[in-house]
N, C-alpha and C positions, 0 to 999 in steps of 0.2 A: 561732735554730735552731728548725726546725719539728718537729712530731711525726713527720712523714714521714721527715725526715732521721734521726731517732733510730731509727726502725724499720728503716732500711736499713743500720744499722751491723752489722758482723760481729764475731766475737771477734778476728779479725786486725786489724780497724780499731781495736779497743780497744787492742791491743798497740802499734800504730803511734801512736795518740793519746797514750799514756803516754810513749813515747819522745820524741815531739815536745814534750810538756809539760816533760819534764826538760830538753831542749835549750833551750827558750824560758824556763825558769825564771829564768835570770840576765839575761834581756833581751838576750842576745848569742848568737845561733845560729851556732856555729862550723862550719867546713867539715868538721872531723874528726867532729863529731857527726852531721852530715848523711850523711857517708860511712858511718858506723857503722849508721845507720838503714837506708840503702839496702842495705848488705851483709847485714844481718840479714834483710831482706825477700827478698833474692835467694838466700840460702844456707840458711836454717833450714827444717827440715821443716814446722814449724807454718805457714809461709807458702807451702807447695808449690802450693796452688791459688789463691793470692791475686793479684789484679790490682794490680801496683805503680803503675798509673796512678791508683789511688785515693788515694795518699799526699797529693797537693796538696789534695784536697777534705777529707780527714781533718784535715790541718794547718789548713785554714781553719776547720773546726769547732772545733778546740782554741783558735785565736786568738779566735774569736767568743766562746767560753765565757770566756776569760781577760778579756774586756772587761766581763763581767757581774760584779756584786758577789759573788755566790756561785758563780762559774763553776767554781772548783776542786772545790767540793762536788758540783756538777752532773756534772762529769767523772767523779768517783769513783762517783757514783750510776750513771752509764751503764756504767762498767767492771764494777761489782759485779753489775748486772742482766744484762749481755750476756756477759761473759767467764766461761766455765766455771771452777769453783773449781780444777780440776786444772791450770789455766794461771796461777794466781795467782803461783806462784814463778817461772814463766817470765817473767811480766810484770815482776816485781821484778828478775830477772837482766838483762833487756833494759834496764830503766831504769838499773841500775848500770853497765852497759857504755856506755851513751850518756853518762852523767855522767862516767865515767872516760876517755872517748875523747880528750879534749884534754889529758890529763895533769894536770889540776887540778880540784879540787872546791871550789866556793865555798859560802858560807853558804846561799844560796837553793837550790842543788842538794841540799845535805845536808838541809835542812829538808823539801824535797819528797820525798826518798827516805824520810825518817822518816815522813812522812805516808802515803806509799804502803805502807810496812810496816804501819802502823796500820790503814789502810782495808782492806787485803787480808788482815789478820790473819796476817801472816807471823811464824812463830815466831822469836824472837830468835836462837837458835842457828842455825837455817837461814839467816836473814838474814846472820849473820856469815860463814857459809861462802860464801854467794853473793857477798858484798862482797869477801871475800878472793880468790875466783876472779877477779873483775873486776879487782881491783888487780894480781894476778899477770899477767893477760893484757895489761895496759896499762903495765907497768913499762918505763921507758927507762933 
């Protein structure tokens, strides 16, 4: 990934990147997770001016980072540098929704959600409320 690519990332790209990372964390990107990402981009106000055609290039960036030894740390560094702090909880909520989209959470997804909480300094009580909301939305 080039320095130019990093400079072109937007806060919305960071939100998409985290959602893609959660989906890819178990090495099995499910259709339900992809639909959740697409729906979030299409429906949420934070993405109102976002070009959804950027999703494939942002996804490639995430996959490129995951191939590097410290790729996850690099991803979190980008997110912390580019994403405004006011969107940290939004980021975590989107990550939780993607993780819950297929109706099951595996160990890798849970570990990545824990890492996101830590890296974005999400208060534990706030995180529990966000997680509970995601669980309620995805109950079958």
